[in-house]
SEMI-614815 format. One record per residue (C-alpha): residue in three letters; residue number from 1; x, y, z. Coordinates in Angstrom, 1 decimal. Example, Ala and Ser with C-alpha at 12.3 -4.5 7.8 and 13.67 -1.06 7.14 Angstrom:
BEGIN
> residuo, num, u, v, w
> ALA, 1, 12.3, -4.5, 7.8
> SER, 2, 13.7, -1.1, 7.1
//
This chain:
BEGIN
> residuo, num, u, v, w
> MET, 1, 23.2, 12.0, -5.8
> ILE, 2, 21.8, 14.1, -3.0
> ASP, 3, 24.2, 14.8, -0.2
> ASP, 4, 22.1, 14.1, 2.9
> THR, 5, 20.9, 10.7, 4.2
> ILE, 6, 17.2, 10.3, 4.9
> SER, 7, 15.3, 7.8, 7.2
> ALA, 8, 11.7, 6.9, 7.8
> ILE, 9, 9.4, 4.2, 8.9
> ALA, 10, 8.1, 2.5, 5.8
> THR, 11, 5.3, 0.5, 7.3
> ALA, 12, 1.9, 1.7, 8.7
> ASN, 13, 1.7, 2.8, 12.3
> GLY, 14, 0.2, 0.3, 14.7
> ILE, 15, 0.9, -3.1, 16.3
> GLY, 16, 2.1, -5.8, 13.9
> SER, 17, 4.7, -8.5, 13.7
> ILE, 18, 7.2, -6.5, 11.6
> ALA, 19, 8.0, -2.8, 11.1
> ILE, 20, 10.5, -1.5, 8.5
> ILE, 21, 12.8, 1.5, 8.8
> ARG, 22, 14.3, 2.6, 5.5
> ILE, 23, 17.5, 4.6, 5.2
> SER, 24, 18.8, 6.1, 1.9
> GLY, 25, 21.9, 8.1, 1.2
> ALA, 26, 25.7, 8.2, 1.3
> LYS, 27, 25.8, 7.5, 5.1
> ALA, 28, 23.1, 4.7, 5.2
> LEU, 29, 25.6, 1.9, 5.6
> GLU, 30, 27.8, 3.8, 8.0
> ILE, 31, 24.7, 4.5, 10.2
> VAL, 32, 23.6, 0.9, 10.4
> LYS, 33, 27.1, -0.2, 11.1
> ARG, 34, 27.2, 2.1, 14.1
> LEU, 35, 23.8, 1.1, 15.4
> SER, 36, 24.6, -2.6, 15.0
> LYS, 37, 28.3, -2.6, 16.1
> ARG, 38, 29.1, -4.7, 13.0
> GLU, 39, 31.9, -4.1, 10.6
> SER, 40, 30.2, -5.2, 7.4
> PHE, 41, 26.9, -6.2, 5.7
> PRO, 42, 27.0, -8.1, 2.5
> PRO, 43, 24.8, -6.5, -0.1
> ARG, 44, 21.3, -8.1, -0.6
> TYR, 45, 21.7, -10.6, 2.3
> ALA, 46, 19.4, -10.7, 5.2
> THR, 47, 21.5, -10.3, 8.3
> LEU, 48, 20.2, -10.9, 11.8
> THR, 49, 21.8, -8.5, 14.2
> ASN, 50, 21.2, -6.5, 17.4
> ILE, 51, 20.3, -2.8, 17.0
> TYR, 52, 21.5, -0.3, 19.6
> ASP, 53, 20.9, 3.4, 20.2
> VAL, 54, 23.8, 5.9, 20.1
> ASP, 55, 24.3, 5.3, 23.8
> LYS, 56, 24.8, 1.6, 23.0
> THR, 57, 21.6, 0.5, 24.8
> LEU, 58, 20.0, -2.5, 23.1
> ILE, 59, 16.7, -1.6, 21.3
> ASP, 60, 15.8, -4.8, 19.4
> GLU, 61, 17.1, -7.8, 17.4
> ALA, 62, 16.3, -7.1, 13.8
> ILE, 63, 17.0, -8.2, 10.2
> VAL, 64, 19.1, -5.8, 8.2
> ILE, 65, 19.3, -5.8, 4.4
> TYR, 66, 21.8, -3.5, 2.6
> PHE, 67, 21.3, -2.5, -1.1
> GLU, 68, 24.5, -1.1, -2.6
> ALA, 69, 24.2, 1.9, -4.9
> PRO, 70, 23.2, 2.1, -7.7
> TYR, 71, 21.3, -1.3, -7.3
> SER, 72, 18.5, 0.0, -5.1
> PHE, 73, 15.1, 1.7, -5.4
> THR, 74, 16.6, 5.2, -5.0
> ALA, 75, 19.9, 4.3, -6.8
> GLU, 76, 21.6, 5.4, -3.5
> HIS, 77, 22.9, 3.2, -0.7
> VAL, 78, 19.8, 1.9, 1.0
> VAL, 79, 19.4, 0.0, 4.2
> GLU, 80, 16.2, -1.6, 5.5
> ILE, 81, 15.9, -2.6, 9.2
> GLN, 82, 13.1, -5.0, 9.8
> CYS, 83, 12.3, -4.9, 13.5
> HIS, 84, 9.4, -6.1, 15.7
> GLY, 85, 6.3, -4.1, 15.1
> GLY, 86, 4.6, -1.9, 17.6
> PHE, 87, 4.4, 1.8, 18.6
> VAL, 88, 7.8, 2.0, 20.5
> VAL, 89, 10.4, -0.2, 18.8
> ALA, 90, 10.3, 1.3, 15.3
> GLN, 91, 10.2, 4.8, 16.6
> SER, 92, 13.2, 4.1, 18.9
> ILE, 93, 15.2, 2.8, 15.9
> LEU, 94, 14.2, 5.7, 13.7
> LYS, 95, 15.3, 8.1, 16.5
> ALA, 96, 18.6, 6.3, 16.7
> THR, 97, 19.2, 6.7, 12.9
> LEU, 98, 18.5, 10.4, 13.2
> GLU, 99, 21.0, 10.8, 16.1
> ALA, 100, 23.5, 8.8, 14.0
> GLY, 101, 23.4, 11.3, 11.1
> ALA, 102, 20.2, 10.9, 9.1
> ARG, 103, 17.3, 13.2, 8.8
> VAL, 104, 13.6, 12.4, 8.6
> ALA, 105, 12.4, 11.8, 5.1
> ASN, 106, 9.7, 14.0, 3.6
> ALA, 107, 6.6, 12.4, 2.2
> GLY, 108, 7.4, 10.7, -1.0
> GLU, 109, 11.1, 11.6, -0.8
> PHE, 110, 12.4, 8.0, -1.5
> SER, 111, 10.3, 8.0, -4.7
> LYS, 112, 11.5, 11.5, -5.6
> ARG, 113, 15.1, 10.4, -5.3
> ALA, 114, 14.4, 7.4, -7.4
> PHE, 115, 13.0, 9.7, -10.1
> LEU, 116, 15.8, 12.3, -9.8
> ASN, 117, 18.4, 9.5, -10.0
> GLY, 118, 16.8, 8.0, -13.1
> ARG, 119, 15.5, 4.8, -11.6
> ILE, 120, 11.9, 5.5, -12.4
> ASP, 121, 9.9, 8.1, -14.4
> LEU, 122, 6.9, 10.1, -13.3
> SER, 123, 4.4, 7.6, -14.7
> GLU, 124, 6.0, 4.8, -12.7
> ALA, 125, 6.2, 7.0, -9.6
> GLU, 126, 2.4, 7.8, -9.8
> ALA, 127, 1.7, 4.1, -10.3
> ILE, 128, 3.6, 3.3, -7.1
> ALA, 129, 1.7, 5.9, -5.1
> GLN, 130, -1.7, 4.8, -6.4
> LEU, 131, -1.0, 1.0, -6.0
> ILE, 132, -0.9, 1.5, -2.2
> GLU, 133, -4.5, 2.8, -2.3
> ALA, 134, -5.8, 0.5, -5.1
> LYS, 135, -9.6, -0.1, -4.7
> SER, 136, -9.7, -3.3, -6.8
> GLU, 137, -7.7, -6.2, -8.0
> ASP, 138, -8.1, -5.0, -11.6
> ALA, 139, -6.7, -1.6, -10.5
> ALA, 140, -3.7, -3.2, -8.9
> LYS, 141, -2.9, -5.2, -12.1
> ILE, 142, -3.1, -2.0, -14.2
> LEU, 143, -0.8, -0.1, -11.8
> ALA, 144, 1.6, -3.0, -11.6
> SER, 145, 1.9, -3.0, -15.4
> GLN, 146, 2.6, 0.8, -15.3
> MET, 147, 5.2, 0.3, -12.6
> LYS, 148, 6.9, -2.0, -15.2
> GLY, 149, 6.8, 0.8, -17.8
> SER, 150, 3.7, 0.1, -19.9
> LEU, 151, 2.6, 3.8, -20.0
> LYS, 152, 6.2, 4.9, -20.5
> HIS, 153, 6.5, 2.7, -23.6
> PHE, 154, 3.2, 4.1, -24.9
> VAL, 155, 4.5, 7.7, -24.4
> GLU, 156, 7.8, 6.9, -26.1
> GLU, 157, 6.0, 5.4, -29.1
> VAL, 158, 3.8, 8.5, -29.6
> ARG, 159, 6.7, 10.8, -28.9
> ASP, 160, 8.9, 9.0, -31.5
> ASP, 161, 6.1, 9.2, -34.1
> LEU, 162, 5.8, 13.0, -33.5
> LEU, 163, 9.6, 13.5, -33.6
> HIS, 164, 9.8, 11.6, -36.9
> ILE, 165, 7.3, 13.9, -38.5
> LEU, 166, 8.9, 16.9, -36.8
> ALA, 167, 12.3, 16.0, -38.2
> PHE, 168, 10.9, 15.8, -41.7
> SER, 169, 9.4, 19.2, -41.2
> GLU, 170, 12.6, 20.8, -40.0
> VAL, 171, 14.6, 19.4, -42.9
> SER, 172, 11.9, 20.5, -45.4
> ILE, 173, 12.1, 24.1, -44.1
> ASP, 174, 15.5, 24.4, -45.8
> TYR, 175, 13.7, 23.7, -49.1
> ALA, 176, 10.8, 26.1, -48.5
> GLU, 177, 11.0, 27.5, -52.0
> GLU, 178, 9.9, 24.1, -53.4
> ASP, 179, 6.3, 22.9, -53.0
> LEU, 180, 6.1, 19.6, -51.2
> PRO, 181, 4.5, 16.7, -52.9
> GLU, 182, 0.7, 16.6, -52.1
> ASP, 183, 0.7, 12.9, -51.4
> LEU, 184, 3.5, 13.4, -48.8
> LEU, 185, 1.4, 16.1, -47.0
> LEU, 186, -1.6, 13.7, -47.0
> GLN, 187, 0.6, 10.9, -45.5
> ILE, 188, 1.7, 13.3, -42.7
> LYS, 189, -1.8, 14.4, -42.0
> ALA, 190, -3.1, 10.8, -42.0
> LYS, 191, -0.4, 9.9, -39.5
> LEU, 192, -1.3, 12.8, -37.2
> GLU, 193, -5.0, 11.9, -37.4
> GLU, 194, -4.1, 8.4, -36.5
> LEU, 195, -2.1, 9.6, -33.4
> HIS, 196, -5.0, 12.0, -32.5
> LYS, 197, -7.5, 9.1, -32.7
> LEU, 198, -5.2, 6.9, -30.5
> LEU, 199, -5.0, 9.6, -27.8
> ARG, 200, -8.7, 10.2, -27.9
> ARG, 201, -9.3, 6.4, -27.4
> THR, 202, -6.9, 6.4, -24.5
> LEU, 203, -8.7, 9.3, -22.8
> GLN, 204, -12.1, 7.6, -23.3
> ALA, 205, -10.8, 4.3, -21.9
> SER, 206, -9.3, 6.1, -18.9
> LYS, 207, -12.6, 7.9, -18.3
> SER, 208, -14.7, 4.7, -18.4
> ARG, 209, -12.4, 3.0, -15.9
> GLU, 210, -12.0, 5.8, -13.4
> GLY, 211, -14.0, 3.8, -10.9
> LEU, 212, -11.3, 1.1, -10.9
> MET, 213, -8.7, 3.5, -9.6
> GLN, 214, -10.7, 5.7, -7.3
> GLY, 215, -13.3, 3.1, -6.2
> PHE, 216, -16.8, 3.0, -7.7
> ARG, 217, -19.4, 5.3, -6.2
> VAL, 218, -22.9, 3.8, -6.1
> ALA, 219, -25.8, 6.1, -5.4
> ILE, 220, -29.1, 4.6, -4.1
> ILE, 221, -32.0, 6.9, -5.1
> GLY, 222, -35.7, 6.8, -4.6
> LYS, 223, -38.6, 8.7, -3.1
> PRO, 224, -38.9, 8.6, 0.7
> ASN, 225, -39.7, 5.2, 2.4
> VAL, 226, -39.0, 2.9, -0.6
> GLY, 227, -36.4, 1.0, 1.4
> LYS, 228, -33.1, 2.7, 0.5
> SER, 229, -31.8, 2.5, 4.0
> SER, 230, -32.8, -1.1, 4.4
> LEU, 231, -31.0, -1.9, 1.1
> LEU, 232, -27.8, -0.1, 2.3
> ASN, 233, -27.9, -2.1, 5.6
> ALA, 234, -28.4, -5.3, 3.7
> LEU, 235, -25.5, -4.6, 1.4
> LEU, 236, -23.2, -3.7, 4.3
> ASN, 237, -24.6, -6.6, 6.4
> PHE, 238, -25.0, -4.4, 9.4
> ASP, 239, -27.4, -1.6, 10.5
> ARG, 240, -25.6, 1.5, 9.3
> ALA, 241, -28.7, 3.6, 8.4
> ILE, 242, -31.8, 4.3, 10.5
> VAL, 243, -34.8, 2.4, 9.2
> SER, 244, -38.2, 3.9, 9.9
> ASP, 245, -41.7, 4.0, 8.5
> ILE, 246, -41.6, 7.8, 8.8
> ALA, 247, -41.0, 9.4, 5.5
> GLY, 248, -37.9, 11.6, 5.4
> THR, 249, -36.0, 9.8, 8.2
> THR, 250, -32.8, 10.0, 6.1
> ARG, 251, -32.2, 13.7, 5.8
> ASP, 252, -28.6, 13.6, 4.5
> THR, 253, -26.5, 11.3, 2.4
> VAL, 254, -25.0, 8.3, 4.3
> GLU, 255, -21.8, 6.9, 2.8
> GLU, 256, -20.0, 3.6, 3.6
> GLN, 257, -17.4, 1.4, 1.9
> VAL, 258, -18.2, -2.2, 1.1
> LYS, 259, -16.3, -4.9, -0.9
> ILE, 260, -18.2, -6.5, -3.8
> GLY, 261, -16.2, -9.1, -5.7
> SER, 262, -12.7, -7.8, -6.1
> HIS, 263, -13.8, -4.1, -5.8
> VAL, 264, -14.0, -1.8, -2.9
> ILE, 265, -17.0, 0.6, -3.6
> ARG, 266, -18.5, 3.5, -1.8
> MET, 267, -22.3, 3.1, -1.3
> VAL, 268, -24.3, 6.4, -0.9
> ASP, 269, -27.7, 6.2, 0.7
> THR, 270, -29.4, 9.5, -0.4
> ALA, 271, -32.2, 11.4, 1.2
> GLY, 272, -35.6, 10.6, -0.3
> ILE, 273, -36.2, 12.9, -3.3
> ARG, 274, -39.4, 14.9, -3.0
> GLU, 275, -40.7, 18.4, -2.5
> ALA, 276, -38.8, 19.5, 0.7
> LYS, 277, -40.9, 20.5, 3.7
> ASP, 278, -38.1, 22.4, 5.5
> ASP, 279, -34.7, 23.9, 4.9
> ILE, 280, -32.8, 20.9, 6.5
> GLU, 281, -34.6, 18.4, 4.2
> ARG, 282, -34.1, 20.7, 1.2
> ILE, 283, -30.3, 20.7, 1.8
> GLY, 284, -30.4, 16.9, 2.2
> ILE, 285, -32.2, 16.6, -1.2
> GLU, 286, -29.7, 18.9, -2.8
> ARG, 287, -26.9, 16.7, -1.6
> SER, 288, -28.7, 13.7, -2.9
> LEU, 289, -28.8, 15.2, -6.4
> GLU, 290, -25.1, 16.1, -6.2
> ALA, 291, -24.4, 12.5, -5.1
> ILE, 292, -26.1, 11.2, -8.3
> LYS, 293, -24.0, 13.5, -10.4
> GLU, 294, -20.8, 12.2, -8.8
> SER, 295, -21.7, 8.5, -8.9
> ASP, 296, -20.5, 5.9, -11.3
> ILE, 297, -23.6, 3.7, -10.8
> VAL, 298, -27.1, 4.6, -9.9
> VAL, 299, -29.4, 2.2, -8.1
> ALA, 300, -33.0, 3.5, -8.5
> LEU, 301, -35.4, 1.9, -6.0
> PHE, 302, -39.2, 1.7, -6.4
> ASP, 303, -41.7, 0.3, -3.9
> SER, 304, -44.0, -2.3, -5.6
> SER, 305, -46.5, -2.1, -2.7
> ARG, 306, -47.4, 1.6, -3.3
> VAL, 307, -49.2, 3.3, -6.2
> ALA, 308, -46.8, 5.2, -8.4
> ASP, 309, -47.0, 9.0, -8.0
> ASP, 310, -45.3, 12.2, -9.1
> GLU, 311, -42.3, 11.5, -6.8
> ASP, 312, -41.7, 8.2, -8.6
> ARG, 313, -41.9, 10.0, -11.9
> GLU, 314, -39.2, 12.4, -10.7
> ILE, 315, -37.0, 9.4, -10.0
> VAL, 316, -37.7, 8.1, -13.5
> ARG, 317, -36.6, 11.5, -14.9
> LEU, 318, -33.4, 11.2, -12.9
> VAL, 319, -32.8, 7.7, -14.2
> GLU, 320, -33.2, 8.9, -17.8
> LEU, 321, -30.9, 11.8, -17.2
> SER, 322, -28.2, 9.5, -15.6
> ARG, 323, -28.4, 7.3, -18.7
> GLN, 324, -28.0, 10.2, -21.0
> GLU, 325, -24.8, 11.0, -19.0
> ASN, 326, -23.6, 7.4, -19.8
> LYS, 327, -23.9, 6.3, -16.2
> ASP, 328, -24.7, 2.6, -15.4
> VAL, 329, -28.3, 2.5, -13.9
> LEU, 330, -30.0, -0.5, -12.2
> VAL, 331, -33.8, -0.1, -11.8
> VAL, 332, -34.9, -2.1, -8.8
> LYS, 333, -38.4, -3.1, -7.7
> ASN, 334, -38.4, -3.5, -3.9
> LYS, 335, -40.8, -5.1, -1.4
> ILE, 336, -42.0, -7.8, -3.8
> ASP, 337, -43.2, -9.8, -0.8
> LEU, 338, -46.1, -7.4, -0.5
> GLU, 339, -49.2, -7.0, -2.7
> GLU, 340, -48.1, -5.2, -5.9
> LYS, 341, -49.8, -1.9, -6.6
> PHE, 342, -47.0, -0.1, -8.6
> SER, 343, -47.2, 0.5, -12.3
> LEU, 344, -45.5, 3.1, -14.5
> ASP, 345, -45.2, 3.3, -18.3
> ARG, 346, -41.7, 3.4, -19.8
> LEU, 347, -40.2, 1.8, -16.7
> ALA, 348, -38.5, -1.6, -17.0
> PHE, 349, -37.1, -3.3, -14.0
> ASP, 350, -33.6, -4.9, -14.0
> ILE, 351, -34.0, -6.5, -10.6
> GLU, 352, -36.9, -7.5, -8.3
> LEU, 353, -36.1, -8.2, -4.6
> ASN, 354, -37.1, -7.6, -1.0
> SER, 355, -34.2, -5.6, 0.6
> LYS, 356, -35.0, -7.0, 4.0
> ASP, 357, -34.6, -10.6, 2.8
> ASP, 358, -32.1, -11.2, -0.1
> VAL, 359, -30.1, -8.7, -2.2
> THR, 360, -27.8, -11.3, -3.9
> SER, 361, -29.2, -10.4, -7.4
> LEU, 362, -28.3, -6.8, -6.9
> ILE, 363, -24.8, -7.6, -5.7
> LYS, 364, -24.2, -9.8, -8.8
> ALA, 365, -25.5, -7.1, -11.1
> LEU, 366, -23.1, -4.5, -9.5
> GLU, 367, -20.2, -6.9, -9.7
> ASN, 368, -20.9, -7.5, -13.4
> ILE, 369, -20.9, -3.8, -14.2
> MET, 370, -17.6, -3.2, -12.3
> ASN, 371, -15.9, -6.2, -13.9
> ARG, 372, -17.0, -5.0, -17.4
> SER, 373, -15.2, -1.7, -16.8
> ASN, 374, -11.8, -3.4, -17.2
> HIS, 375, -12.5, -5.2, -20.4
> SER, 376, -10.2, -3.0, -22.4
> ASP, 377, -6.6, -3.3, -23.6
> GLU, 378, -6.2, 0.4, -23.9
> ILE, 379, -3.4, 2.1, -21.9
> MET, 380, -5.0, 3.9, -18.9
> LEU, 381, -4.1, 7.4, -17.6
> ILE, 382, -4.2, 7.4, -13.8
> SER, 383, -3.9, 11.0, -12.8
> THR, 384, -5.2, 14.4, -13.6
> ARG, 385, -1.7, 15.5, -14.6
> GLN, 386, -1.5, 12.7, -17.2
> ILE, 387, -4.9, 13.4, -18.6
> SER, 388, -4.1, 17.1, -18.9
> ALA, 389, -0.9, 16.3, -20.8
> VAL, 390, -2.7, 14.1, -23.3
> LYS, 391, -5.4, 16.7, -23.9
> GLN, 392, -2.8, 19.4, -24.5
> THR, 393, -1.0, 17.0, -26.9
> MET, 394, -4.2, 16.5, -28.8
> LYS, 395, -4.8, 20.2, -28.9
> SER, 396, -1.3, 20.9, -30.4
> ILE, 397, -1.9, 18.2, -33.0
> GLU, 398, -5.2, 19.8, -34.0
> GLU, 399, -3.6, 23.2, -34.3
> SER, 400, -0.9, 21.8, -36.6
> PHE, 401, -3.3, 20.8, -39.4
> MET, 402, -4.0, 24.2, -40.9
> PRO, 403, -0.3, 25.2, -41.1
> LEU, 404, 0.4, 21.8, -42.7
> GLU, 405, -2.2, 22.4, -45.4
> ASP, 406, -0.8, 25.9, -46.0
> GLN, 407, 2.7, 24.5, -46.0
> GLU, 408, 3.7, 26.9, -43.3
> LEU, 409, 6.3, 24.5, -41.9
> GLU, 410, 7.7, 26.8, -39.2
> LEU, 411, 4.3, 27.2, -37.6
> PHE, 412, 3.6, 23.5, -38.1
> SER, 413, 6.9, 22.6, -36.4
> PHE, 414, 6.1, 24.9, -33.5
> HIS, 415, 2.8, 23.1, -32.8
> LEU, 416, 4.5, 19.7, -33.1
> ASN, 417, 7.2, 20.8, -30.7
> GLU, 418, 4.5, 21.7, -28.2
> ALA, 419, 2.9, 18.3, -28.7
> VAL, 420, 6.2, 16.5, -28.1
> LYS, 421, 6.8, 18.6, -25.0
> GLU, 422, 3.3, 17.9, -23.5
> MET, 423, 3.5, 14.1, -24.3
> THR, 424, 7.0, 13.9, -22.8
> ALA, 425, 5.7, 15.6, -19.6
> ILE, 426, 3.9, 12.4, -18.6
> THR, 427, 7.2, 10.7, -17.9
> ARG, 428, 9.9, 13.4, -17.8
> PRO, 429, 8.5, 16.9, -17.4
> PHE, 430, 10.3, 20.2, -18.0
> GLU, 431, 8.7, 21.8, -15.0
> ASN, 432, 10.6, 23.1, -12.0
> ASP, 433, 11.3, 21.7, -8.6
> GLU, 434, 8.2, 23.3, -7.1
> MET, 435, 6.0, 21.0, -9.3
> LEU, 436, 8.0, 17.9, -8.1
> GLU, 437, 7.7, 18.9, -4.5
> LYS, 438, 3.9, 19.2, -4.8
> MET, 439, 3.5, 15.9, -6.6
> PHE, 440, 5.8, 13.8, -4.4
> GLY, 441, 4.4, 15.5, -1.3
> SER, 442, 1.1, 13.7, -1.9
> PHE, 443, 2.9, 10.4, -1.4
> CYS, 444, 2.8, 8.6, 2.0
> LEU, 445, 5.8, 8.8, 4.4
> GLY, 446, 8.5, 6.2, 3.8
> LYS, 447, 7.7, 5.8, 0.1
//
């Protein structure tokens, strides 16, 4: 256990009915006894008590719950004080805990202690951090599963398979003078290929469901004055973007969050894409093109009341490029309440609407795309660190094939050892304290 005792407010700042101050460490129970003037707190019972500062002035009446080590989140003595919410009360109690012997916890320090004390592994810690910021119900379910160890079990299974092969290789090195049976080498290669394929599927599934974790980005594109800003306002249900008949009114990307179904998404209204007339418009168009690259879904808008021109053809080119990059694209015909003049070969519309009237069909189409992203039972990697570890594991497996064929078992074992190390890093890395400080430092305070 770590010697010092830490304390922090575990709830968001602001006015609310309840705020929670969390204390962890050897002195946690001693501190709350002093602040409450009570002799004992039965573990895991909610106790209503007064809380005083170190000068014995009453701060609040609160509920105190004591979790005895090692049966707590950090595996240390933990006390939670549930007081009345607000800007003053929680801060006053936190100050009292510090004066009584605790220190302010660093960001993520509770989770870091849980990791160091063996209560959770890194995959579970990352799931905890991301669950707080989950952008959809599906993401929350995936992260809850990882908090219960689903990714840990996946890592252990892959690691055990690699270790089984490695153990055979290490034993066989002692009999290097004898040629290994060819069918045995083929079995090992087949098993490694199977593991490589499994890891590749996991990477692909994780990539396809990135929007679930980070929130889907939806870019609305089209030439000037096709109704992009009106469409954004209709989706947001308030006038966020300026709507004008003057082409080029939107000269920069406009971003807003909106909830569609169970997903929180970021809508990006881009500047009209055309030949820029000045430097400011050129910068806006460049940002529009960048927004398309970064988006998960592209909504391409065309004005049915205007004759198609080269600017529309440029949008069609961007649509085709987005599809080649495996982005989901919805091609929308807008202003269908007006006389139709638009016509373009090779362009099929997914949706027809009037953005100033009813956009329900587009909302349903977007929801269907986002719901489809979670129709997979594959394990999901939720951080750049995890993805990098799997890629390095795959690389080490690939590098082991040639030494295996040549029966160079020492080199084969070296590459498998590297694969085991990289795979294990997802849950229990060999890296130093600096890496842990950086990772847990990205967590919110009190977690």
